[in-house]
N, C-alpha and C positions, 0 to 999 in steps of 0.2 A: 665462532658460531654460524658453524656451518651447515648449511641445508644439501639439501639430492646434492650430486655430479659436484662437491668442495664449495660451492657456490654459498657468499657470505648472505645467512638473514640480514639482512636487512626493515625499516620499519616499520607497519605492527608484526611483521611476522619475529622479526629481535627482540620487538617490546612480550609479545607471548613467551615464546624462549625464555626466557627471562621472569617473567609473573609464572609462570610453569613449574620452575625449577625451588621458586619459595613457596606457592601455593597449592602446586599439582593443575591438572586442568580445569580450564573452565568447563561447570558439568550447564546441560542443559537440559532443563524439562522440556518434551513438547507434545504441547496440545494439534492430534489433527497426523495420522496417516497417512491424508490421501494423494494427490497429487506432489503438492508440494512438500508436506510432511515426508515421505519418501523421498523426497531429490535431497533434503535434508537431512536426513538419518543417511543414503549412501556420502551424500559432502564433509559429513561431521565428522566420519570414517576417515577420510581421508589426510585432513590436517590434521597437522603437531599441535600437543595441548588444547585442545578439544574433544567432547567426548560428550556422550547422550544420554545424561541420567539415567534417565525416565520418558517411556510416550503412556500419554493417555489417551485411548480414542473406545470406544465404543463397538467397534470390528476388529478384535484381538489380531487374527485371522489376521489383517491390513498389516500391522504392524510389525507381526513375526515375518509378514514377506518382507517387507519392508527391510526390517534388518536381517535376515538373509542374502538379499539382493547385495544389503552393506556388505559382508563378510563374515556377518557376528554368525559363532556356531550354536546347534539350536542346542546344545545341551547349557549355554550361558545365557538363555532370552528364557526368561522367570515370567509366571504371572506372580504379583503384588495386590496386594488389598487394602495398605494401611502404608502409611508412612514410614514406620520404623523395619518395615519390612521394603520398601523400594532404600533407605540408607544402607540393612545389612546388605542387597543386593550392588549396589554400588560398593562398597568396603571388596565387597568379594572379584566385582570384578565382569559383574556381569550386567546386564540390560532387561530392567523390570518394567512388564508390559502393566497397565493398573487401565480400571477403566472407571476410576473414581479421583476425578481432581483434584478436588479437594488434600487425601491423600498427597501425587502430586507435589503441589505449590508446600503443604506442611513439610517435606523432605529436609532433613539438613545441610543435605549434600547437592542439594540445586540450586545453585549461584543468579541461575535468569531463565523463565522461561518464557520461551515463542510461541503466540498465537497464531496454529495454520489449522484453523478446523474451520476459515471461511465463511463463517453464520457472523455476521452483526451480534443478532443474541448472544447465545456459546462466547464469540467472545470475549465481551463485554461479562459476562459472567468470571471466565477464565483470570482474564488481568485482575479484577477485583480481587479473586480469589488470593493472588500472584502477588499482591499489592500488600495484602490485608497481612501476607506472612512473609515480606521482606524479602522479596521478590521484585527482581526489575523483570521490565517487559519486555519486547519485541515485538512488537502488536503488524501481523502480518497479512491483517483486516483490513484495507483501506478501508472498505467500508462500515468496520467501526468505528475506525478516527473521524472519518466526516462527519458519524452521526450524534458521538457525544465524544469526541477525541478529546473536549476542556472539559469535560469532569472526571472520566479518566485521568488523564493531567496534573488535575490538579487532586486527584487524591493518590498519587505519585510524589508529591513533592509533601504531602503533607507526610508522607509515608519516610520519607528520604529515600527513594529509590528511583530507578530513570525510569519513563517509556519513551519509548522511540521508537519511529517508523520505523520498515526494515532498507538496508542497505540492499542493492540491483534491484526494487523497485525502482520504476518512472519518476517518483517524484523526489527519491532522496535522490538518485543520481543524478537530476535538474537540479538540486539544490546544492551538489558537491559543483557544477560550471557558477553559478550564480554564485558560490559565495570567488570563485577566484578570480572570475567577473569583477566583484564589489573590490575586494583588495587590489585590484588596479584602476579602481578610481572611473570604470566603463562604466556606463548610465546606460540599466536595463528596458530595451525596449518590449524582448517579447522573449517569455522560456513554454516552454513543451517539451511533448514529441512527438516522433513519427507513429503514423498508426501501422501496423503490422501484419495486417491483415485487411480482406476484403471489409469494406461501412456497406452495412445491412441493415439498417433499420430497424425494419420487422422482424429479423429472421427469426427465424424455431429451432429448439432439437432437431423435430424431425429432419427436416434441411441438410442438415451438420453431419447425422450419426456416423455416416463414412468418411466421414475426414475425420471421426473425432476418433473413430476406431484405428484407421492408419496412424492418429498423433500420437497415441496412446490416451486419452485425455476424455476426463468424461464432458458428451456435447452440449450440453447445461453452460458449465463452465467453458466452451468454444465459441458458443453464443455471445454470449457476457462481451468475450471481446467485437465479435464480425456488431452486432448492432452497434456498438459505441459506449455501451453500456464502462464497464472497464474504463476506456480514455475520457471520459467525463468525470468516472470515483477517481482517476489517480490526475487532474486538472484542479478537482475540488479540491483534495489535500494539498495540494502543491501548492493553490491557491490561500489555505487558509494555513499553512504555512511561512509565509512571505510575504502576507499584504498584497501580489499581484489580480490579478481583475480575470474572470471571462469580458472580453471586451461588446461582445452581444453576446445574448441568453444562445447557448448551444453551441458558443463558440463561430468563426469560420471556419476550417478545417477547409483552407485552399488546395489544390493539387499543386503543391510548391513543389518542387525539388531542390534533391541539396544545393545546384552551383544558384540558382535562382530565391534563395529563403528567405536572405537575410532583404532581398528586396521587394520582398510581399508580404511577411510578418514584421515588417516596420509603415510609422506615419503617413498617413496621408500628403503630410506635409513633404516627404519623404520619396514620396512616390507608391507607398504601399497601402498595403488596405484595411488599416488599423486605425480607430478614428482618436484614440488616444495614446501613448506610452507605459507601459507597467504592468502587460495584458500579461493571461495564459491562455495558448491556444495548442493545433496539434497541426498537421502536414500529414497529409494523405498523395503526397510527391515521394518523387523515389528519388534515391541513395542516403538516407537520415534511418530509415528502420530497419537493427531494430532498434534503435538511440534516442538520443535528445536530445536538445539547440537547446543556446540562450546568444536571445543577438542580443547586440552590446551597440553603442554607439560612442565612441572615444568625446574625448570632449574638447578637442587639441586638432589641430590640423594636420602639428608634423605627425602624430600617434592615428592619425586616419591614412597618411601619406606614409606609414612605416606598417602599418595592415595589407595596406595593400599590396606593395614592395615585396611582402612575406606568403600574396596566394591565399591571403588568407577572402577578399571578395575585394569586389571593385569600391565600396563603400556607397555614401558615409558608415553607412550599420554594417554589421558583421555578421554570420555565424556559428558560433564555437559548435561544436560539436563532438556528443562523447559518441561514437559511432558503434553503443553495444550497451546491455542491460546484463547482466548474468539473474535477474529473479532471484529462485531462490536457493543460488551456488553462494551468492556471496550474504546471505544474511545474517550467516554467523557469525559475518564479521561484527553487525549491530550489536552482539550477543556481550563478542568479545570488548568492545568498545568501553558499552553498558558497565560490563567488569571492570573493566581496563582503569578506566580512564572516568568513571558517573557520569556517561557524557552522548547525550540523542546523537543520533545521525539526520535526525528531521522530528522535530516538536511540533504542532499546533500553537498557535498565536492566541493571546490571552481572549481576543474579540472574532468576533463569524467577520468572516469574509464573502464570502461564498454559499452554496449548497450545491447538489447536486438534487436536484426536483427524481422524479419518473414522467412518462406523460405515457398512454397507452399504445402498445400493438394494436389493438383489436379493439372494434369494438366493446365496453364492458357493459354488464348489464344492471341493476338493483339486486342485491342476494351472494351476485358473486361472490367466492373469497380467493386470493389472489396469493399465486404462487413466488415459487424465487425469481432473481433476476439470473438472468437467461434463459427465463424458459416465455413461455407463450404470452401473458397479459403485460407486460408493460417495460420501460428499458430507459438507461438514466439521462440525463438532462440538469447541461452543466448553466450554474445560471448567479447571477449577483445577490450575497444572501440578503437583503432593502428589498429588490428586485421580487424575491422568493418569497415573503416573510412577508408583506404586504399582498401580496396575490395569493397566499392559505395554501404554494405550494403543500404538500407531503413530502419531506425527504425519501431516498430511494431506500436509506436503514429501513427503513419502519412498514415499505409497500407489502412484504412477505406476511402474509395471515392476514393482512388488513379487507375489508368489507366493504362493499362497492354498496356506497347509498342512495345517489343517481346513475341515471343512462350519462355514458362517459365513453365518446367517439375517440375511435383512432385519432392517431394525432393532438388528442389532447391533455391536458396536464392533469393529475390526479389530485388531490386540493383534500384538504377537512373538510371542506363542505359535499364535493362527494365520494370523499373514501373511510372509513373507520379506521385507523390502527391497531392493532389485537395491543388491549389497553393490562393485558396478564402478561405480557416479555417487559421482562427486562430494562431492556433499551430503550423503547416504549417509554417507560416511566423515568427515567433517568432523563432521557431529549427534552418532557413535559418541562424538567426540571429547567433545562438550560430553554429551554424559550420564555420560561414566565421570568427568568430574573436577566436576558437578553434586552427586552421591551428597554433597557434605558439606551439603547444605541438606534434605537427607532428614531430618538426627542432628539439624536447627537446632529 
């Protein structure tokens, strides 16, 4: 099993080669050809044993442009409107593009669906359709995961398919470190990410249009990172997949550089700022971004001595750091593992742990209809689930298209008392069902 330059394939690459020899390539149905979707189309074209089988996109030209960028010939990019047409195109070695997610999800040659729509509501709709058709799902929309992930997980379980978070995103990358640390018997003190850009909670797209253009990004998507929403969403997802909790509402987010990270994000007993161990947080310090970290505390002085001797840090707590995450470039690996191993890279627990609430960026008045995450109206704010529930906090994933009922000052939280989510959205309806079922946890 030789790869490029005569190097023997190993690990998942070797497993994928063996699978392909028996079953053919892992065939992905992709929903969305925006920034992340384009990356996925290009990346999959470079991976042996993986192919994009079909793309569903309301703007067909975006999918065509992405496919051309990936090296597909224009003659091989075809339109399709039914599952049968999609299957025939795949059999002919072509790349079908459709605007009908139902057709893509029903196509027999599609093994796994990746949601790259960026919309909690659309991501929910596509994921449920894929599950109904017996397809594994990679949920790239972390916003959907933190809003109704437990519902989707249960539907996938009943259908006998895998629903997984995406490799390459910070939560899944952090879970790799947590699992490594747990296997060695280390106590987990804190885990999280380093913020990879400025932190400006009141950021709006107008301020970052030039930077977004230079980085080939949508300004709204860039602001979702800058205003902290993405960090709050990701750490909420990490909490809900591990049981780690935000130590304080909004988390601490210290300016802790790599060399002091483990001495800052540790408990007060050990000289740090945390009120307890077992939390999620982030750092604004240098030397960790764009990576993730897990702060551990060995339980034996001999191990502490060895860790210090190995230059991991002075102890008694140590920072294990993965200095990179490859975002969309790693996502196909989650699709591969779902198909080959029937195993998720990340999945939500069966009970709620944390919530990402919404906080007003500006003064909001009754009658306002709220825009999208990363725009002008609100940002994300990570909290413990119980605190959020008791304060009627409006989940971030339900804020879009919500209607303001009462005046809300900048910096105040959006709640079910001052905002009404759009009840026409499927994600709102499913969240209502989860909230009703979760009443049992309030008494626990």
